[in-house]
mmCIF file of the N, C-alpha and C atoms, coordinates in Angstrom:
data_MODEL
# 
_entry.id   MODEL 
# 
loop_
_atom_site.group_PDB 
_atom_site.id 
_atom_site.type_symbol 
_atom_site.label_atom_id 
_atom_site.label_alt_id 
_atom_site.label_comp_id 
_atom_site.label_asym_id 
_atom_site.label_entity_id 
_atom_site.label_seq_id 
_atom_site.pdbx_PDB_ins_code 
_atom_site.Cartn_x 
_atom_site.Cartn_y 
_atom_site.Cartn_z 
_atom_site.occupancy 
_atom_site.B_iso_or_equiv 
_atom_site.pdbx_formal_charge 
_atom_site.auth_seq_id 
_atom_site.auth_comp_id 
_atom_site.auth_asym_id 
_atom_site.auth_atom_id 
_atom_site.pdbx_PDB_model_num 
ATOM 1   N N  . ASP A 1 1  ? 72.419 32.922 135.576 1.00 0.00 ? 1  ASP A N  1 
ATOM 2   C CA . ASP A 1 1  ? 73.455 33.130 136.568 1.00 0.00 ? 1  ASP A CA 1 
ATOM 3   C C  . ASP A 1 1  ? 74.459 31.967 136.562 1.00 0.00 ? 1  ASP A C  1 
ATOM 4   N N  . ARG A 1 2  ? 74.017 30.817 136.042 1.00 0.00 ? 2  ARG A N  1 
ATOM 5   C CA . ARG A 1 2  ? 74.914 29.665 135.969 1.00 0.00 ? 2  ARG A CA 1 
ATOM 6   C C  . ARG A 1 2  ? 75.822 29.785 134.754 1.00 0.00 ? 2  ARG A C  1 
ATOM 7   N N  . PRO A 1 3  ? 77.046 29.253 134.855 1.00 0.00 ? 3  PRO A N  1 
ATOM 8   C CA . PRO A 1 3  ? 77.918 29.243 133.672 1.00 0.00 ? 3  PRO A CA 1 
ATOM 9   C C  . PRO A 1 3  ? 77.312 28.368 132.573 1.00 0.00 ? 3  PRO A C  1 
ATOM 10  N N  . ALA A 1 4  ? 77.589 28.706 131.340 1.00 0.00 ? 4  ALA A N  1 
ATOM 11  C CA . ALA A 1 4  ? 77.008 27.993 130.196 1.00 0.00 ? 4  ALA A CA 1 
ATOM 12  C C  . ALA A 1 4  ? 77.454 26.538 130.134 1.00 0.00 ? 4  ALA A C  1 
ATOM 13  N N  . TRP A 1 5  ? 78.654 26.230 130.610 1.00 0.00 ? 5  TRP A N  1 
ATOM 14  C CA . TRP A 1 5  ? 79.167 24.861 130.516 1.00 0.00 ? 5  TRP A CA 1 
ATOM 15  C C  . TRP A 1 5  ? 78.361 23.886 131.369 1.00 0.00 ? 5  TRP A C  1 
ATOM 16  N N  . MET A 1 6  ? 77.698 24.376 132.395 1.00 0.00 ? 6  MET A N  1 
ATOM 17  C CA . MET A 1 6  ? 76.933 23.489 133.269 1.00 0.00 ? 6  MET A CA 1 
ATOM 18  C C  . MET A 1 6  ? 75.717 22.884 132.566 1.00 0.00 ? 6  MET A C  1 
ATOM 19  N N  . ASP A 1 7  ? 75.224 23.536 131.528 1.00 0.00 ? 7  ASP A N  1 
ATOM 20  C CA . ASP A 1 7  ? 74.035 23.070 130.827 1.00 0.00 ? 7  ASP A CA 1 
ATOM 21  C C  . ASP A 1 7  ? 74.352 22.256 129.577 1.00 0.00 ? 7  ASP A C  1 
ATOM 22  N N  . ILE A 1 8  ? 75.631 21.920 129.366 1.00 0.00 ? 8  ILE A N  1 
ATOM 23  C CA . ILE A 1 8  ? 75.996 21.108 128.211 1.00 0.00 ? 8  ILE A CA 1 
ATOM 24  C C  . ILE A 1 8  ? 75.483 19.693 128.443 1.00 0.00 ? 8  ILE A C  1 
ATOM 25  N N  . ARG A 1 9  ? 74.647 19.231 127.546 1.00 0.00 ? 9  ARG A N  1 
ATOM 26  C CA . ARG A 1 9  ? 74.089 17.882 127.667 1.00 0.00 ? 9  ARG A CA 1 
ATOM 27  C C  . ARG A 1 9  ? 75.136 16.855 127.257 1.00 0.00 ? 9  ARG A C  1 
ATOM 28  N N  . LEU A 1 10 ? 75.165 15.760 127.979 1.00 0.00 ? 10 LEU A N  1 
ATOM 29  C CA . LEU A 1 10 ? 76.137 14.701 127.694 1.00 0.00 ? 10 LEU A CA 1 
ATOM 30  C C  . LEU A 1 10 ? 75.872 14.018 126.357 1.00 0.00 ? 10 LEU A C  1 
ATOM 31  N N  . ASP A 1 11 ? 74.639 14.056 125.876 1.00 0.00 ? 11 ASP A N  1 
ATOM 32  C CA . ASP A 1 11 ? 74.321 13.418 124.603 1.00 0.00 ? 11 ASP A CA 1 
ATOM 33  C C  . ASP A 1 11 ? 74.458 14.360 123.408 1.00 0.00 ? 11 ASP A C  1 
ATOM 34  N N  . ASP A 1 12 ? 74.966 15.568 123.638 1.00 0.00 ? 12 ASP A N  1 
ATOM 35  C CA . ASP A 1 12 ? 75.181 16.550 122.572 1.00 0.00 ? 12 ASP A CA 1 
ATOM 36  C C  . ASP A 1 12 ? 76.671 16.590 122.226 1.00 0.00 ? 12 ASP A C  1 
ATOM 37  N N  . SER A 1 13 ? 77.074 15.771 121.267 1.00 0.00 ? 13 SER A N  1 
ATOM 38  C CA . SER A 1 13 ? 78.497 15.634 120.950 1.00 0.00 ? 13 SER A CA 1 
ATOM 39  C C  . SER A 1 13 ? 79.106 16.919 120.397 1.00 0.00 ? 13 SER A C  1 
ATOM 40  N N  . SER A 1 14 ? 78.344 17.715 119.662 1.00 0.00 ? 14 SER A N  1 
ATOM 41  C CA . SER A 1 14 ? 78.890 18.954 119.111 1.00 0.00 ? 14 SER A CA 1 
ATOM 42  C C  . SER A 1 14 ? 79.168 19.985 120.211 1.00 0.00 ? 14 SER A C  1 
ATOM 43  N N  . ALA A 1 15 ? 78.303 20.064 121.198 1.00 0.00 ? 15 ALA A N  1 
ATOM 44  C CA . ALA A 1 15 ? 78.532 20.994 122.313 1.00 0.00 ? 15 ALA A CA 1 
ATOM 45  C C  . ALA A 1 15 ? 79.707 20.534 123.160 1.00 0.00 ? 15 ALA A C  1 
ATOM 46  N N  . LEU A 1 16 ? 79.840 19.231 123.367 1.00 0.00 ? 16 LEU A N  1 
ATOM 47  C CA . LEU A 1 16 ? 80.986 18.711 124.113 1.00 0.00 ? 16 LEU A CA 1 
ATOM 48  C C  . LEU A 1 16 ? 82.282 19.027 123.383 1.00 0.00 ? 16 LEU A C  1 
ATOM 49  N N  . ALA A 1 17 ? 82.291 18.842 122.070 1.00 0.00 ? 17 ALA A N  1 
ATOM 50  C CA . ALA A 1 17 ? 83.486 19.114 121.276 1.00 0.00 ? 17 ALA A CA 1 
ATOM 51  C C  . ALA A 1 17 ? 83.844 20.596 121.293 1.00 0.00 ? 17 ALA A C  1 
ATOM 52  N N  . ALA A 1 18 ? 82.842 21.470 121.346 1.00 0.00 ? 18 ALA A N  1 
ATOM 53  C CA . ALA A 1 18 ? 83.104 22.912 121.374 1.00 0.00 ? 18 ALA A CA 1 
ATOM 54  C C  . ALA A 1 18 ? 83.874 23.316 122.619 1.00 0.00 ? 18 ALA A C  1 
ATOM 55  N N  . TYR A 1 19 ? 83.684 22.590 123.711 1.00 0.00 ? 19 TYR A N  1 
ATOM 56  C CA . TYR A 1 19 ? 84.402 22.872 124.953 1.00 0.00 ? 19 TYR A CA 1 
ATOM 57  C C  . TYR A 1 19 ? 85.630 21.988 125.124 1.00 0.00 ? 19 TYR A C  1 
ATOM 58  N N  . GLY A 1 20 ? 85.929 21.174 124.132 1.00 0.00 ? 20 GLY A N  1 
ATOM 59  C CA . GLY A 1 20 ? 87.094 20.311 124.199 1.00 0.00 ? 20 GLY A CA 1 
ATOM 60  C C  . GLY A 1 20 ? 86.919 19.118 125.118 1.00 0.00 ? 20 GLY A C  1 
ATOM 61  N N  . ILE A 1 21 ? 85.691 18.683 125.297 1.00 0.00 ? 21 ILE A N  1 
ATOM 62  C CA . ILE A 1 21 ? 85.392 17.558 126.180 1.00 0.00 ? 21 ILE A CA 1 
ATOM 63  C C  . ILE A 1 21 ? 85.358 16.288 125.347 1.00 0.00 ? 21 ILE A C  1 
ATOM 64  N N  . ARG A 1 22 ? 86.222 15.336 125.714 1.00 0.00 ? 22 ARG A N  1 
ATOM 65  C CA . ARG A 1 22 ? 86.289 14.071 124.992 1.00 0.00 ? 22 ARG A CA 1 
ATOM 66  C C  . ARG A 1 22 ? 86.102 12.934 125.969 1.00 0.00 ? 22 ARG A C  1 
ATOM 67  N N  . LEU A 1 23 ? 84.983 12.266 125.849 1.00 0.00 ? 23 LEU A N  1 
ATOM 68  C CA . LEU A 1 23 ? 84.691 11.075 126.638 1.00 0.00 ? 23 LEU A CA 1 
ATOM 69  C C  . LEU A 1 23 ? 84.285 9.961  125.687 1.00 0.00 ? 23 LEU A C  1 
ATOM 70  N N  . LYS A 1 24 ? 84.643 8.746  126.026 1.00 0.00 ? 24 LYS A N  1 
ATOM 71  C CA . LYS A 1 24 ? 84.277 7.616  125.187 1.00 0.00 ? 24 LYS A CA 1 
ATOM 72  C C  . LYS A 1 24 ? 82.753 7.469  125.177 1.00 0.00 ? 24 LYS A C  1 
ATOM 73  N N  . PRO A 1 25 ? 82.203 7.059  124.034 1.00 0.00 ? 25 PRO A N  1 
ATOM 74  C CA . PRO A 1 25 ? 80.741 6.903  123.944 1.00 0.00 ? 25 PRO A CA 1 
ATOM 75  C C  . PRO A 1 25 ? 80.165 5.947  124.990 1.00 0.00 ? 25 PRO A C  1 
ATOM 76  N N  . ILE A 1 26 ? 80.890 4.890  125.333 1.00 0.00 ? 26 ILE A N  1 
ATOM 77  C CA . ILE A 1 26 ? 80.395 3.944  126.330 1.00 0.00 ? 26 ILE A CA 1 
ATOM 78  C C  . ILE A 1 26 ? 80.351 4.582  127.721 1.00 0.00 ? 26 ILE A C  1 
ATOM 79  N N  . VAL A 1 27 ? 81.273 5.494  127.990 1.00 0.00 ? 27 VAL A N  1 
ATOM 80  C CA . VAL A 1 27 ? 81.277 6.213  129.268 1.00 0.00 ? 27 VAL A CA 1 
ATOM 81  C C  . VAL A 1 27 ? 80.084 7.164  129.318 1.00 0.00 ? 27 VAL A C  1 
ATOM 82  N N  . ILE A 1 28 ? 79.841 7.859  128.229 1.00 0.00 ? 28 ILE A N  1 
ATOM 83  C CA . ILE A 1 28 ? 78.693 8.772  128.166 1.00 0.00 ? 28 ILE A CA 1 
ATOM 84  C C  . ILE A 1 28 ? 77.394 7.994  128.349 1.00 0.00 ? 28 ILE A C  1 
ATOM 85  N N  . LYS A 1 29 ? 77.297 6.851  127.707 1.00 0.00 ? 29 LYS A N  1 
ATOM 86  C CA . LYS A 1 29 ? 76.105 6.018  127.833 1.00 0.00 ? 29 LYS A CA 1 
ATOM 87  C C  . LYS A 1 29 ? 75.907 5.573  129.280 1.00 0.00 ? 29 LYS A C  1 
ATOM 88  N N  . SER A 1 30 ? 76.973 5.203  129.955 1.00 0.00 ? 30 SER A N  1 
ATOM 89  C CA . SER A 1 30 ? 76.903 4.786  131.347 1.00 0.00 ? 30 SER A CA 1 
ATOM 90  C C  . SER A 1 30 ? 76.487 5.943  132.253 1.00 0.00 ? 30 SER A C  1 
ATOM 91  N N  . LEU A 1 31 ? 77.030 7.135  131.993 1.00 0.00 ? 31 LEU A N  1 
ATOM 92  C CA . LEU A 1 31 ? 76.666 8.312  132.778 1.00 0.00 ? 31 LEU A CA 1 
ATOM 93  C C  . LEU A 1 31 ? 75.184 8.659  132.584 1.00 0.00 ? 31 LEU A C  1 
ATOM 94  N N  . LEU A 1 32 ? 74.711 8.569  131.346 1.00 0.00 ? 32 LEU A N  1 
ATOM 95  C CA . LEU A 1 32 ? 73.305 8.862  131.067 1.00 0.00 ? 32 LEU A CA 1 
ATOM 96  C C  . LEU A 1 32 ? 72.385 7.863  131.760 1.00 0.00 ? 32 LEU A C  1 
ATOM 97  N N  . LYS A 1 33 ? 72.755 6.596  131.740 1.00 0.00 ? 33 LYS A N  1 
ATOM 98  C CA . LYS A 1 33 ? 71.932 5.584  132.411 1.00 0.00 ? 33 LYS A CA 1 
ATOM 99  C C  . LYS A 1 33 ? 71.915 5.773  133.922 1.00 0.00 ? 33 LYS A C  1 
ATOM 100 N N  . ALA A 1 34 ? 72.980 6.352  134.462 1.00 0.00 ? 34 ALA A N  1 
ATOM 101 C CA . ALA A 1 34 ? 73.047 6.594  135.899 1.00 0.00 ? 34 ALA A CA 1 
ATOM 102 C C  . ALA A 1 34 ? 72.279 7.854  136.313 1.00 0.00 ? 34 ALA A C  1 
ATOM 103 N N  . GLY A 1 35 ? 71.789 8.613  135.334 1.00 0.00 ? 35 GLY A N  1 
ATOM 104 C CA . GLY A 1 35 ? 70.979 9.785  135.657 1.00 0.00 ? 35 GLY A CA 1 
ATOM 105 C C  . GLY A 1 35 ? 71.680 11.119 135.477 1.00 0.00 ? 35 GLY A C  1 
ATOM 106 N N  . TYR A 1 36 ? 72.919 11.104 135.049 1.00 0.00 ? 36 TYR A N  1 
ATOM 107 C CA . TYR A 1 36 ? 73.631 12.353 134.770 1.00 0.00 ? 36 TYR A CA 1 
ATOM 108 C C  . TYR A 1 36 ? 73.247 12.808 133.377 1.00 0.00 ? 36 TYR A C  1 
ATOM 109 N N  . GLN A 1 37 ? 72.651 13.979 133.268 1.00 0.00 ? 37 GLN A N  1 
ATOM 110 C CA . GLN A 1 37 ? 72.164 14.470 131.980 1.00 0.00 ? 37 GLN A CA 1 
ATOM 111 C C  . GLN A 1 37 ? 73.056 15.546 131.377 1.00 0.00 ? 37 GLN A C  1 
ATOM 112 N N  . CYS A 1 38 ? 73.728 16.319 132.226 1.00 0.00 ? 38 CYS A N  1 
ATOM 113 C CA . CYS A 1 38 ? 74.573 17.393 131.721 1.00 0.00 ? 38 CYS A CA 1 
ATOM 114 C C  . CYS A 1 38 ? 75.853 17.475 132.556 1.00 0.00 ? 38 CYS A C  1 
ATOM 115 N N  . ILE A 1 39 ? 76.794 18.266 132.082 1.00 0.00 ? 39 ILE A N  1 
ATOM 116 C CA . ILE A 1 39 ? 78.080 18.390 132.762 1.00 0.00 ? 39 ILE A CA 1 
ATOM 117 C C  . ILE A 1 39 ? 77.895 18.953 134.171 1.00 0.00 ? 39 ILE A C  1 
ATOM 118 N N  . GLY A 1 40 ? 76.930 19.824 134.353 1.00 0.00 ? 40 GLY A N  1 
ATOM 119 C CA . GLY A 1 40 ? 76.663 20.388 135.674 1.00 0.00 ? 40 GLY A CA 1 
ATOM 120 C C  . GLY A 1 40 ? 76.277 19.332 136.701 1.00 0.00 ? 40 GLY A C  1 
ATOM 121 N N  . ASP A 1 41 ? 75.677 18.235 136.261 1.00 0.00 ? 41 ASP A N  1 
ATOM 122 C CA . ASP A 1 41 ? 75.316 17.150 137.175 1.00 0.00 ? 41 ASP A CA 1 
ATOM 123 C C  . ASP A 1 41 ? 76.562 16.462 137.739 1.00 0.00 ? 41 ASP A C  1 
ATOM 124 N N  . LEU A 1 42 ? 77.647 16.523 136.994 1.00 0.00 ? 42 LEU A N  1 
ATOM 125 C CA . LEU A 1 42 ? 78.889 15.868 137.420 1.00 0.00 ? 42 LEU A CA 1 
ATOM 126 C C  . LEU A 1 42 ? 79.720 16.741 138.359 1.00 0.00 ? 42 LEU A C  1 
ATOM 127 N N  . ARG A 1 43 ? 79.289 17.965 138.558 1.00 0.00 ? 43 ARG A N  1 
ATOM 128 C CA . ARG A 1 43 ? 80.067 18.921 139.346 1.00 0.00 ? 43 ARG A CA 1 
ATOM 129 C C  . ARG A 1 43 ? 80.328 18.432 140.765 1.00 0.00 ? 43 ARG A C  1 
ATOM 130 N N  . TRP A 1 44 ? 79.345 17.834 141.396 1.00 0.00 ? 44 TRP A N  1 
ATOM 131 C CA . TRP A 1 44 ? 79.490 17.410 142.787 1.00 0.00 ? 44 TRP A CA 1 
ATOM 132 C C  . TRP A 1 44 ? 79.620 15.901 142.940 1.00 0.00 ? 44 TRP A C  1 
ATOM 133 N N  . ALA A 1 45 ? 79.730 15.195 141.836 1.00 0.00 ? 45 ALA A N  1 
ATOM 134 C CA . ALA A 1 45 ? 79.842 13.733 141.906 1.00 0.00 ? 45 ALA A CA 1 
ATOM 135 C C  . ALA A 1 45 ? 81.258 13.342 142.335 1.00 0.00 ? 45 ALA A C  1 
ATOM 136 N N  . PRO A 1 46 ? 81.390 12.634 143.465 1.00 0.00 ? 46 PRO A N  1 
ATOM 137 C CA . PRO A 1 46 ? 82.726 12.212 143.901 1.00 0.00 ? 46 PRO A CA 1 
ATOM 138 C C  . PRO A 1 46 ? 83.254 11.079 143.019 1.00 0.00 ? 46 PRO A C  1 
ATOM 139 N N  . CYS A 1 47 ? 84.561 10.933 142.969 1.00 0.00 ? 47 CYS A N  1 
ATOM 140 C CA . CYS A 1 47 ? 85.194 9.903  142.142 1.00 0.00 ? 47 CYS A CA 1 
ATOM 141 C C  . CYS A 1 47 ? 84.716 8.510  142.523 1.00 0.00 ? 47 CYS A C  1 
ATOM 142 N N  . GLN A 1 48 ? 84.488 8.256  143.802 1.00 0.00 ? 48 GLN A N  1 
ATOM 143 C CA . GLN A 1 48 ? 84.024 6.937  144.227 1.00 0.00 ? 48 GLN A CA 1 
ATOM 144 C C  . GLN A 1 48 ? 82.670 6.605  143.619 1.00 0.00 ? 48 GLN A C  1 
ATOM 145 N N  . GLN A 1 49 ? 81.810 7.577  143.541 1.00 0.00 ? 49 GLN A N  1 
ATOM 146 C CA . GLN A 1 49 ? 80.487 7.369  142.959 1.00 0.00 ? 49 GLN A CA 1 
ATOM 147 C C  . GLN A 1 49 ? 80.603 7.116  141.456 1.00 0.00 ? 49 GLN A C  1 
ATOM 148 N N  . LEU A 1 50 ? 81.513 7.816  140.799 1.00 0.00 ? 50 LEU A N  1 
ATOM 149 C CA . LEU A 1 50 ? 81.687 7.632  139.361 1.00 0.00 ? 50 LEU A CA 1 
ATOM 150 C C  . LEU A 1 50 ? 82.308 6.277  139.040 1.00 0.00 ? 50 LEU A C  1 
ATOM 151 N N  . THR A 1 51 ? 83.262 5.831  139.851 1.00 0.00 ? 51 THR A N  1 
ATOM 152 C CA . THR A 1 51 ? 83.910 4.550  139.569 1.00 0.00 ? 51 THR A CA 1 
ATOM 153 C C  . THR A 1 51 ? 82.981 3.371  139.829 1.00 0.00 ? 51 THR A C  1 
ATOM 154 N N  . ALA A 1 52 ? 81.873 3.587  140.500 1.00 0.00 ? 52 ALA A N  1 
ATOM 155 C CA . ALA A 1 52 ? 80.896 2.517  140.714 1.00 0.00 ? 52 ALA A CA 1 
ATOM 156 C C  . ALA A 1 52 ? 80.091 2.233  139.446 1.00 0.00 ? 52 ALA A C  1 
ATOM 157 N N  . LEU A 1 53 ? 80.180 3.132  138.460 1.00 0.00 ? 53 LEU A N  1 
ATOM 158 C CA . LEU A 1 53 ? 79.455 2.952  137.206 1.00 0.00 ? 53 LEU A CA 1 
ATOM 159 C C  . LEU A 1 53 ? 80.226 2.017  136.277 1.00 0.00 ? 53 LEU A C  1 
ATOM 160 N N  . PHE A 1 54 ? 79.507 1.358  135.384 1.00 0.00 ? 54 PHE A N  1 
ATOM 161 C CA . PHE A 1 54 ? 80.150 0.501  134.398 1.00 0.00 ? 54 PHE A CA 1 
ATOM 162 C C  . PHE A 1 54 ? 80.995 1.337  133.453 1.00 0.00 ? 54 PHE A C  1 
ATOM 163 N N  . TYR A 1 55 ? 82.157 0.832  133.118 1.00 0.00 ? 55 TYR A N  1 
ATOM 164 C CA . TYR A 1 55 ? 83.088 1.440  132.163 1.00 0.00 ? 55 TYR A CA 1 
ATOM 165 C C  . TYR A 1 55 ? 83.669 2.766  132.625 1.00 0.00 ? 55 TYR A C  1 
ATOM 166 N N  . VAL A 1 56 ? 83.527 3.088  133.887 1.00 0.00 ? 56 VAL A N  1 
ATOM 167 C CA . VAL A 1 56 ? 84.157 4.294  134.434 1.00 0.00 ? 56 VAL A CA 1 
ATOM 168 C C  . VAL A 1 56 ? 85.145 3.840  135.493 1.00 0.00 ? 56 VAL A C  1 
ATOM 169 N N  . GLY A 1 57 ? 86.407 3.895  135.131 1.00 0.00 ? 57 GLY A N  1 
ATOM 170 C CA . GLY A 1 57 ? 87.456 3.509  136.059 1.00 0.00 ? 57 GLY A CA 1 
ATOM 171 C C  . GLY A 1 57 ? 88.019 4.715  136.777 1.00 0.00 ? 57 GLY A C  1 
ATOM 172 N N  . ARG A 1 58 ? 89.062 4.482  137.525 1.00 0.00 ? 58 ARG A N  1 
ATOM 173 C CA . ARG A 1 58 ? 89.676 5.563  138.294 1.00 0.00 ? 58 ARG A CA 1 
ATOM 174 C C  . ARG A 1 58 ? 90.240 6.665  137.388 1.00 0.00 ? 58 ARG A C  1 
ATOM 175 N N  . LYS A 1 59 ? 90.876 6.259  136.294 1.00 0.00 ? 59 LYS A N  1 
ATOM 176 C CA . LYS A 1 59 ? 91.446 7.253  135.380 1.00 0.00 ? 59 LYS A CA 1 
ATOM 177 C C  . LYS A 1 59 ? 90.356 8.118  134.749 1.00 0.00 ? 59 LYS A C  1 
ATOM 178 N N  . THR A 1 60 ? 89.277 7.481  134.332 1.00 0.00 ? 60 THR A N  1 
ATOM 179 C CA . THR A 1 60 ? 88.173 8.234  133.715 1.00 0.00 ? 60 THR A CA 1 
ATOM 180 C C  . THR A 1 60 ? 87.500 9.141  134.725 1.00 0.00 ? 60 THR A C  1 
ATOM 181 N N  . ALA A 1 61 ? 87.316 8.665  135.947 1.00 0.00 ? 61 ALA A N  1 
ATOM 182 C CA . ALA A 1 61 ? 86.711 9.496  136.995 1.00 0.00 ? 61 ALA A CA 1 
ATOM 183 C C  . ALA A 1 61 ? 87.600 10.702 137.289 1.00 0.00 ? 61 ALA A C  1 
ATOM 184 N N  . ASN A 1 62 ? 88.902 10.493 137.352 1.00 0.00 ? 62 ASN A N  1 
ATOM 185 C CA . ASN A 1 62 ? 89.819 11.616 137.575 1.00 0.00 ? 62 ASN A CA 1 
ATOM 186 C C  . ASN A 1 62 ? 89.799 12.577 136.389 1.00 0.00 ? 62 ASN A C  1 
ATOM 187 N N  . GLN A 1 63 ? 89.659 12.039 135.174 1.00 0.00 ? 63 GLN A N  1 
ATOM 188 C CA . GLN A 1 63 ? 89.563 12.882 133.988 1.00 0.00 ? 63 GLN A CA 1 
ATOM 189 C C  . GLN A 1 63 ? 88.309 13.756 134.067 1.00 0.00 ? 63 GLN A C  1 
ATOM 190 N N  . ILE A 1 64 ? 87.212 13.176 134.482 1.00 0.00 ? 64 ILE A N  1 
ATOM 191 C CA . ILE A 1 64 ? 85.954 13.937 134.605 1.00 0.00 ? 64 ILE A CA 1 
ATOM 192 C C  . ILE A 1 64 ? 86.095 15.012 135.672 1.00 0.00 ? 64 ILE A C  1 
ATOM 193 N N  . ARG A 1 65 ? 86.680 14.678 136.821 1.00 0.00 ? 65 ARG A N  1 
ATOM 194 C CA . ARG A 1 65 ? 86.875 15.660 137.898 1.00 0.00 ? 65 ARG A CA 1 
ATOM 195 C C  . ARG A 1 65 ? 87.768 16.805 137.424 1.00 0.00 ? 65 ARG A C  1 
ATOM 196 N N  . SER A 1 66 ? 88.876 16.500 136.749 1.00 0.00 ? 66 SER A N  1 
ATOM 197 C CA . SER A 1 66 ? 89.766 17.564 136.284 1.00 0.00 ? 66 SER A CA 1 
ATOM 198 C C  . SER A 1 66 ? 89.106 18.395 135.192 1.00 0.00 ? 66 SER A C  1 
ATOM 199 N N  . LEU A 1 67 ? 88.268 17.777 134.383 1.00 0.00 ? 67 LEU A N  1 
ATOM 200 C CA . LEU A 1 67 ? 87.514 18.497 133.362 1.00 0.00 ? 67 LEU A CA 1 
ATOM 201 C C  . LEU A 1 67 ? 86.584 19.520 134.002 1.00 0.00 ? 67 LEU A C  1 
ATOM 202 N N  . VAL A 1 68 ? 85.839 19.089 134.997 1.00 0.00 ? 68 VAL A N  1 
ATOM 203 C CA . VAL A 1 68 ? 84.905 19.987 135.684 1.00 0.00 ? 68 VAL A CA 1 
ATOM 204 C C  . VAL A 1 68 ? 85.674 21.111 136.388 1.00 0.00 ? 68 VAL A C  1 
ATOM 205 N N  . GLU A 1 69 ? 86.788 20.788 137.011 1.00 0.00 ? 69 GLU A N  1 
ATOM 206 C CA . GLU A 1 69 ? 87.598 21.814 137.679 1.00 0.00 ? 69 GLU A CA 1 
ATOM 207 C C  . GLU A 1 69 ? 88.156 22.822 136.681 1.00 0.00 ? 69 GLU A C  1 
ATOM 208 N N  . ARG A 1 70 ? 88.564 22.331 135.503 1.00 0.00 ? 70 ARG A N  1 
ATOM 209 C CA . ARG A 1 70 ? 89.087 23.236 134.462 1.00 0.00 ? 70 ARG A CA 1 
ATOM 210 C C  . ARG A 1 70 ? 87.984 24.174 133.986 1.00 0.00 ? 70 ARG A C  1 
ATOM 211 N N  . LEU A 1 71 ? 86.791 23.641 133.769 1.00 0.00 ? 71 LEU A N  1 
ATOM 212 C CA . LEU A 1 71 ? 85.678 24.471 133.312 1.00 0.00 ? 71 LEU A CA 1 
ATOM 213 C C  . LEU A 1 71 ? 85.295 25.505 134.361 1.00 0.00 ? 71 LEU A C  1 
ATOM 214 N N  . GLU A 1 72 ? 85.328 25.115 135.648 1.00 0.00 ? 72 GLU A N  1 
ATOM 215 C CA . GLU A 1 72 ? 85.032 26.079 136.711 1.00 0.00 ? 72 GLU A CA 1 
ATOM 216 C C  . GLU A 1 72 ? 86.072 27.185 136.769 1.00 0.00 ? 72 GLU A C  1 
ATOM 217 N N  . ARG A 1 73 ? 87.319 26.799 136.618 1.00 0.00 ? 73 ARG A N  1 
ATOM 218 C CA . ARG A 1 73 ? 88.415 27.754 136.681 1.00 0.00 ? 73 ARG A CA 1 
ATOM 219 C C  . ARG A 1 73 ? 88.361 28.747 135.510 1.00 0.00 ? 73 ARG A C  1 
ATOM 220 N N  . ASP A 1 74 ? 88.011 28.243 134.327 1.00 0.00 ? 74 ASP A N  1 
ATOM 221 C CA . ASP A 1 74 ? 87.984 29.094 133.124 1.00 0.00 ? 74 ASP A CA 1 
ATOM 222 C C  . ASP A 1 74 ? 86.737 29.974 133.043 1.00 0.00 ? 74 ASP A C  1 
ATOM 223 N N  . ALA A 1 75 ? 85.699 29.645 133.815 1.00 0.00 ? 75 ALA A N  1 
ATOM 224 C CA . ALA A 1 75 ? 84.443 30.405 133.704 1.00 0.00 ? 75 ALA A CA 1 
ATOM 225 C C  . ALA A 1 75 ? 84.522 31.764 134.327 1.00 0.00 ? 75 ALA A C  1 
# 
């Protein structure tokens, strides 16, 4: 019942590329260390929570939010 994009693992670069998702490897590493395993985990993460992570600034957090919104809209 869930959209397929929600189960895309952050450590699966080929699946990310298939959906046009481009994040720097250091950002992905930081997200994984924080406990985010797939794109669906980022769905409800507020920008303030994301910017508290290492190597995730305001621009990157906004990029992640717009990415998730685009995937929701296209699903």
